[in-house]
C-alpha positions as CSV (number, residue, x, y, z in Angstrom):
1,M,-158.2,-86.4,4.1
2,P,-155.8,-88.9,3.0
3,Q,-155.9,-86.9,-0.5
4,P,-153.5,-83.9,-0.1
5,D,-154.6,-82.6,-3.6
6,R,-158.0,-81.7,-2.0
7,V,-156.7,-78.5,-0.3
8,Y,-159.9,-76.7,-1.2
9,D,-162.3,-78.7,1.0
10,Q,-160.5,-80.5,3.8
11,I,-160.4,-77.5,6.2
12,V,-164.0,-76.5,5.2
13,A,-165.1,-80.4,5.9
14,L,-163.4,-80.7,9.3
15,S,-164.3,-77.2,10.4
16,T,-168.0,-77.9,9.7
17,L,-167.6,-81.4,11.5
18,L,-166.2,-79.3,14.7
19,H,-169.3,-77.1,14.4
20,L,-171.7,-79.9,14.2
21,D,-169.9,-81.5,17.2
22,A,-170.3,-78.4,19.2
23,V,-174.0,-78.0,18.3
24,L,-174.8,-81.7,19.0
25,G,-172.4,-82.3,21.7
26,A,-170.6,-85.0,19.8
27,E,-166.9,-85.9,19.4
28,R,-167.0,-87.0,15.7
29,A,-164.1,-84.8,14.8
30,S,-161.8,-86.3,17.5
31,P,-160.5,-89.2,16.0
32,Y,-159.3,-87.1,12.9
33,L,-157.6,-84.6,15.2
34,A,-155.9,-87.0,17.4
35,A,-151.9,-87.1,17.4
36,G,-150.9,-89.1,14.3
37,G,-154.4,-89.0,12.8
38,L,-155.6,-88.0,9.5
39,W,-155.6,-84.4,9.9
40,Q,-152.0,-84.4,11.0
41,H,-151.0,-86.6,8.1
42,W,-153.1,-84.4,5.6
43,T,-151.5,-81.2,7.0
44,D,-147.9,-82.6,6.8
45,A,-148.4,-83.6,3.1
46,T,-150.0,-80.1,1.9
47,P,-148.4,-76.6,1.8
48,Y,-151.7,-75.2,3.2
49,L,-151.2,-72.3,5.5
50,L,-154.2,-72.7,7.7
51,R,-153.5,-75.7,10.0
52,D,-156.0,-75.0,12.8
53,P,-159.4,-76.2,11.9
54,Q,-160.9,-74.5,15.1
55,K,-160.0,-71.0,13.7
56,Y,-162.1,-71.8,10.7
57,R,-164.8,-73.4,12.7
58,Q,-165.6,-69.7,13.8
59,V,-166.2,-68.9,10.3
60,V,-168.5,-71.8,10.0
61,D,-170.4,-70.9,13.2
62,Q,-170.8,-67.2,11.9
63,L,-172.2,-68.5,8.6
64,C,-174.7,-70.8,10.3
65,S,-175.7,-68.0,12.7
66,F,-176.3,-65.8,9.8
67,A,-178.3,-68.5,7.9
68,S,-180.4,-69.1,11.0
69,E,-181.2,-65.4,11.3
70,C,-182.2,-65.1,7.7
71,S,-184.5,-67.9,7.9
72,E,-186.1,-66.6,11.0
73,L,-186.6,-63.2,9.4
74,L,-187.9,-64.7,6.4
75,A,-190.3,-67.0,8.0
76,G,-191.7,-64.0,9.8
77,T,-192.3,-62.3,6.4
78,E,-194.4,-65.3,4.9
79,P,-198.0,-64.8,4.7
80,R,-200.2,-66.6,7.3
81,N,-203.3,-68.7,6.4
């Protein structure tokens, strides 16, 4: 996160970490989101419009749900031995 030129992946990385925290009951994203933390420093240094990783986390949640449903469907179509 200390690299403001990495606009393309920081929101995705933190949002994915928030998703994993929700799934696993962890708090790994908390230090990044604390006042004065790396997320605040990164957003202060970038012109990026999306500042709330929780909003993008919803997209990550939906993508993971879709992938899970697809894998369940595919598992049901595999031939059984």
